[in-house]
N, C-alpha and C positions, 0 to 999 in steps of 0.2 A: 520840270518844264524847261528850265534853263539848259539842262543837259541835252534835252531833245532838240532845242533850237540850235545848239552848237553842232550836234550831229547832222542835222538837216542842212545847215549852212555849208558843210564840208562835202555834201553829196553832190557830185557833178552830173550824174546821170540818174534821172528819176525812173526807177523800174517798179513793176507791180510788186515784187518781193519786198522792196524797200518801203513801198507805200503801206503794205500790210504791217511791217514792223513799226512804222511810224504811228499807224492807227492803234496798234496794240499798246505801245508805250504811252500814247496820248491819253487813251481811256484808262489805263492803269494809274496814271497820275491823278486823274479825276476821282477814281475810286479811292485812292489813298487819301486824297484831300477830304473826301466825305467821311471816311473812317476816322480821320483825325478830328473832325468837327464833332462827331457823335461820341467818341470814346476817349479821346486824349485831352481835348481842351477843357472839358467839364463845363457845368453851368450853361448848357445849351438848351434852349427852349424851342420847341416846335410850334410854329404859328398855327392857331386854330383855323379850321375851315370856315368859309363864309356861312355855310349852313348852320354850323354850331353857334357862331357869333350872332347871326340873325335871330336864331331861336332864343338865345339868352337875352338879347336886347328886347325882344317882344315880351318875354316873361317878366323882365325887370320893369318895363313900362306898365304892364298890367298890374303888377304888384304895387307900384306907386299909386295907381288909380284906386285900387282896392283899399289901401291903407288910408288914403285921404277920405274915403267913404266909410272909414272905420270898420272895414270888413277884415278883422284880424284873423279870421279862419283861413285866410290865404297864406298866412305864415306857415311854412312847412317844418315839420319836426327834423327833417334831414339837414336843414340849414341852421338849426339851433346849436350854438357853440357852447354856451353855458347859461345857467340860470341861478340866481341868488335870491334869498329871501331876507328881508330886514324888518324890524319892528319899529313902527313909528311911535313917538312919545309926545308929539304935539300936532296941532291941526295943520300947520303950515310946514311943508317940506320943500327945502331949497335944493336946486340942482346946481352944483358947482362944477364948471368945466375947466380942465387943465389940458389943453390940446394945442398942438402945433400943426397937425395934419388936416385932413379933410373934416368938415363939419359932420358930426355923427347925429343924425336926426333921432329925436325921442318921440315915440308914439305912446299915447296913454289910453288905456281902456279902464273905464270906471265900473266898479262892481258893487252890487248890493250885498254888503257884508258888514257885520259888527266887529269883525276881526281887525287887528292893527297891523297885519302883515302886508308888506309891500313886496311884490314879486318883480324882479328885474331880470329880463331875458335878452341876451344878445344873439341876433341872427346875422348871418352873412351868406348871401347867395354867391355862386361862383363869380369871381372877379377877373376881368380881362382888361389889359391896357396895351394899346398898340398891337392888338390881336394876340397878345401873349397871356397865358394863364398865370396870374400873379397871386392867387390865394395862398399858396404855401409860404409866400414872403411877407404877407400882411400880418402884423401883430395885433391881437385882440386888445381892446381897451381894458384898463384896470378900473374896476368898480369897487368902491367901498363906502361904508356908512359911518358917520360920526356926528353926534349931537344933532340928530334929526336932519342931517344934510347928506344928500347923495352926491358922491364925488365921481367924476368921470375923467380919467387921465389917459391921454393918448400922446404918442410920439410919432413924428413923421417917419414913415418907412422909406428907406433908400436902398436900392439894390441895382446891380448891373447884371445883365444877362445877354448872351448871344442868342439870336433867334434865326430860324431858318424855315423855309417853306419847301417841303419835299413834294414837288409837283413838276410836271412837264408842260403844264398849260401855259399859253401865251397870256401874259398879264397886261391889262390895259393901264397905261401910265396915268390916265386921267382918273381911273377908279382907285388904284392901289397906292399911288404916290401922293394923293391929296391928303394933307393933314386934317382937313375938315370933314373927311369921310366919317360917317357915324360909327362905323365898325372899328375905327382907329381910336375912338374915345374910350373913356373908362366905362366899362359895361359891368353891371352888378350893383348890389345894394347892401349896405351895412345898416342895421336897424337895432335900436335899443327900445324894447317894449316894456312898459310899466303897467302892471296890473294893480290898480289902486282902489281901495274902498272909497265910496263917495263922500265920506265924512272928512277926507283929507284934501288939502289944496296943494298943488304942485306949482312952485315958483321957479321958472326957468327963464332967465333973462335973455338967453340966446334963442329962445323959441322952442315950442313943442307942438305936436299935432294931435 
């Protein structure tokens, strides 16, 4: 672009032929810049469309309502990241949290069973932040069992990514630049589901549902 400006400044007579060359060079620079963003810089994330974000937001809100009503059938197999089974040795089971990131909610379903098996399943719906798909960057929590205690360890995920919107539409500043717009917030849900026989008690000082 600098070279183009220098050439234009030295042109004394503006002719159609020169206008054509200027236009070609100008758009070529734009195309080269786009290619650089897509293939050279790396770590470039495309911003999700409003339609996709709105759909994910509605699904997340509905899932939260279903879980609060203990409708655990709303948990989808496609969102299951891992499942572990532990054997309880005492009536009281304590949940120990070691986390610096976002609070991971624990949902419990009580089952009629004489078994001592505690099944722990981690679910994660598609996650978006500032309209960028961040699921590939999120680290799943570490879950382990020791002396009848369930340990949940999480670390805060930090990453940087360039984002871009490939669109020719005219954006409304009031809609897209507002930090309070719901589509700019964290969209998605991370869930730890415990399937526990009724003869056991879960002690979670940070709260469970």
